[in-house]
C-alpha positions in Angstrom: -5.0 20.4 25.3 -5.5 17.7 28.3 -3.6 18.6 31.4 -0.8 16.1 32.5 -1.7 14.0 35.4 0.6 14.5 38.3 2.2 11.8 40.3 4.2 12.5 43.6 6.5 9.9 44.5 7.7 10.1 48.3 10.4 7.6 49.1 12.9 6.6 51.9 15.6 5.1 49.2 16.4 5.7 45.7 19.7 4.7 43.6 22.1 6.1 43.0 21.6 8.1 46.2 21.4 5.2 48.6 22.6 1.5 48.6 21.0 -0.9 46.3 17.8 -2.2 47.6 14.4 -3.3 46.7 13.0 0.1 47.1 15.9 2.1 45.6 15.9 0.1 42.5 12.2 0.4 41.5 12.2 4.1 42.5 15.1 4.9 40.5 13.1 3.6 37.3 9.7 4.4 38.1 9.5 8.2 38.2 11.5 8.3 34.9 9.4 5.9 33.1 6.4 7.6 34.5 7.5 11.0 33.1 8.5 9.4 29.6 4.9 8.2 29.4 3.1 11.8 29.6 2.8 12.4 33.3 4.4 15.1 35.5 6.3 13.7 38.5 7.8 15.2 41.7 10.4 13.0 43.7 10.9 13.7 47.5 13.3 11.6 49.7 15.4 12.6 52.8 19.0 13.6 52.4 20.9 11.4 54.5 24.6 12.1 55.5 25.4 9.1 53.3 24.9 11.2 50.2 27.8 12.8 48.8 26.3 16.3 47.9 29.4 17.3 45.8 29.5 14.1 43.8 25.7 14.4 43.3 25.6 18.1 43.0 23.0 18.8 45.4 22.1 22.6 46.0 19.7 24.3 48.3 16.4 25.5 46.8 16.0 28.9 48.8 12.5 29.6 47.8 11.5 26.1 49.4 13.8 26.2 52.5 13.2 28.1 55.7 10.3 26.2 57.2 10.3 25.0 60.7 8.7 21.5 61.4 7.5 20.8 65.0 8.3 17.2 66.2 7.6 16.5 70.0 7.2 20.3 70.8 10.6 21.1 69.2 11.0 23.2 66.2 13.4 21.8 63.4 14.6 23.7 60.5 13.8 22.0 57.0 16.1 22.7 54.3 15.3 21.7 50.8 17.9 20.6 48.2 17.7 19.3 44.6 19.9 17.3 42.2 19.3 16.4 38.6 19.2 12.4 38.4 22.3 11.1 36.1 21.2 10.0 32.7 17.8 11.1 33.1 15.6 14.6 32.7 14.2 14.7 35.9 15.3 16.3 39.3 15.0 14.9 42.7 14.2 16.9 45.8 16.1 16.2 49.1 14.5 17.0 52.7 17.3 17.7 55.1 17.9 18.7 58.8 21.2 18.6 60.7 19.6 16.8 63.9 18.0 14.2 61.9 20.0 13.2 58.8 23.6 14.4 59.3 25.0 10.8 60.2 27.1 8.4 58.4 24.2 5.6 58.1 20.7 5.5 57.1 18.6 3.9 59.8 21.0 2.0 62.0 24.2 3.0 64.0 27.7 1.1 63.9 26.1 -1.9 66.0 23.4 -2.3 63.6 20.8 -1.1 66.2 17.9 0.9 64.8 18.5 5.0 65.8 16.5 5.7 69.0 15.0 9.0 67.0 13.7 7.1 63.9 10.2 7.6 64.8 11.0 11.5 65.2 12.9 11.3 61.6 9.8 9.7 60.2 7.6 12.4 61.6 9.8 15.1 60.3 9.9 13.9 57.0 6.4 13.0 56.4 5.2 16.3 57.6 8.0 18.2 55.4 7.0 16.4 52.5 3.6 17.4 52.7 4.4 21.2 53.6 7.1 21.1 50.6 4.2 20.1 48.2 2.3 22.9 49.6 5.1 25.2 48.9 5.3 23.9 45.4 1.4 24.8 44.9 1.4 21.6 43.0 -1.7 19.1 43.2 -0.9 15.6 42.9 -3.1 13.3 41.3 -1.3 10.4 42.7 0.7 10.3 45.8 2.9 6.9 45.6 4.5 6.2 49.0 7.5 3.8 49.2 8.9 2.5 52.4 8.1 2.4 56.2 9.3 6.1 56.5 6.5 7.2 54.3 3.8 5.3 56.1 2.4 8.6 57.8 1.8 10.1 54.7 -1.8 8.7 54.1 -2.9 9.5 57.5 -1.7 12.9 57.2 -3.2 13.7 53.9 -6.6 12.2 54.7 -6.7 13.6 58.2 -4.1 16.4 59.4 -4.4 18.0 55.9 -8.0 17.1 55.2 -9.1 20.6 54.3 -6.0 21.4 52.0 -7.3 22.0 48.5 -4.2 20.6 46.9 -5.0 17.0 48.0 -8.7 17.0 47.5 -8.5 14.7 44.3 -5.3 12.7 45.3 -5.3 9.0 45.1 -2.9 7.7 47.8 -0.8 4.5 46.7 0.9 2.6 49.5 3.9 0.2 48.3 4.1 -2.7 51.0 7.6 -4.0 51.3 8.7 -6.5 53.8 11.0 -4.1 55.9 9.7 -2.0 58.7 11.6 -0.4 61.7 8.1 -0.2 64.0 9.4 -2.9 66.2 11.9 -0.5 67.8 9.2 2.3 68.3 8.2 3.1 71.8 4.5 4.1 72.9 5.7 7.7 72.5 5.2 7.5 68.8 1.6 8.1 69.0 2.2 11.4 70.7 4.8 12.4 68.3 3.0 11.5 65.1 -0.1 13.5 66.4 0.8 16.6 64.5 -1.7 19.6 63.7 -4.9 19.0 65.4 -4.7 15.3 65.3 -5.4 13.2 68.7 -3.6 10.3 69.7 -6.7 8.3 69.2 -6.4 9.3 65.5 -3.5 7.0 65.4 -5.3 3.9 66.6 -4.9 2.3 63.1 -1.1 2.4 63.6 -1.3 0.6 67.0 -2.2 -3.2 67.4 -2.2 -5.5 70.4 1.9 -5.9 70.2 2.9 -2.4 69.8 3.2 -0.1 66.7 2.2 -1.3 63.2 3.3 1.2 60.5 2.0 -1.0 57.5 -1.5 -1.3 59.2 -2.0 2.4 59.6 -0.5 3.0 55.8 -2.9 0.3 54.3 -6.0 1.6 56.5 -5.4 5.3 55.0 -4.3 4.6 51.3 -6.6 4.2 48.3 -4.5 1.6 46.9 -1.9 -1.0 47.5 1.1 -2.6 45.7 3.0 -5.8 46.8 6.4 -4.2 46.6 8.1 -7.3 48.0 7.3 -10.8 46.6 7.3 -12.5 50.1 5.4 -10.4 52.8 5.1 -11.8 56.2 1.9 -13.7 57.2 0.5 -10.7 59.2 1.2 -8.0 56.4 -0.3 -10.3 53.8 -3.5 -10.7 55.8 -3.5 -6.7 56.2 -3.4 -6.4 52.2 -5.8 -9.0 51.5 -8.4 -7.8 54.3 -8.0 -4.2 53.2 -10.8 -4.1 50.7 -8.6 -1.7 48.7 -7.4 -2.4 44.8 -4.1 -4.2 44.8 -1.6 -4.8 42.2 0.2 -8.0 42.9 4.0 -8.2 43.1 5.8 -7.8 39.6 9.4 -8.7 38.8 12.0 -6.4 37.1 10.9 -6.9 33.9 7.1 -6.6 34.4 6.7 -3.8 37.0 7.0 -0.6 35.0 3.9 -1.1 32.6 2.1 -2.8 35.4 2.5 0.2 37.7 1.6 2.9 35.0 -1.7 0.8 34.2 -2.6 0.9 37.9 -2.0 4.5 38.0 -4.2 5.0 34.7 -7.1 2.5 36.4 -7.2 4.7 39.6 -7.5 7.7 37.9 -10.2 6.5 35.5 -11.9 5.3 38.5 -11.8 8.9 40.0 -12.9 10.4 36.6 -16.1 8.1 36.7 -17.0 9.2 40.1 -16.7 12.7 39.1 -18.9 12.4 36.2 
């Protein structure tokens, strides 16, 4: 019997746990569809303070919790929680930490200004995702990243965890959406994001002449790209076009599920052809 292919979904948003958005709507449907078509899936996202744990029946996974994640030389405990998605036979794992996520809004304060520690939160989340997958002992064939908050995952998998056996055959897909918080990031981001044995120079792909560019870094280290938004800025569109990576064009609500699945299969077939 052929072993099921494994797809890891890493997302910053997902219905019904976060408000309706382009990302949350796609990620609500995509893992379920992927699973129903014969693949094994895992879904990881942050546990924002806006998520009602009682209503959504989140509970801690003790065997996965208990790690500490270092961000900017400080230790932060990582708590893993899980919930069953209503109306679907699948679970969602939530990465939680009181310092980073126990607040009543997701990315901005009451005045609509980005949280000053969004960069720290992203580093914590991205490193926490990889450490959690290591605890799963679960080697993903595809890692599909959704949202700017996941943009360090490609770099970390390819460089900071390059010797980790679980990720040796993983294909990284980055969905490019027309949202990002990098304009509010300071130069200290590069030092904070240099985890494990990374040097600040290893973050060069995430910096351009105008400051931090998260999409640029994620595109550089991913294996394939998806236009998650129909309209991308001119600079982001140029990044996608010049990447030289396989690219799936934007698909509307009626088309995206089978198109994404076909895209996964094309990447996996490419990997199998290389192995042969």
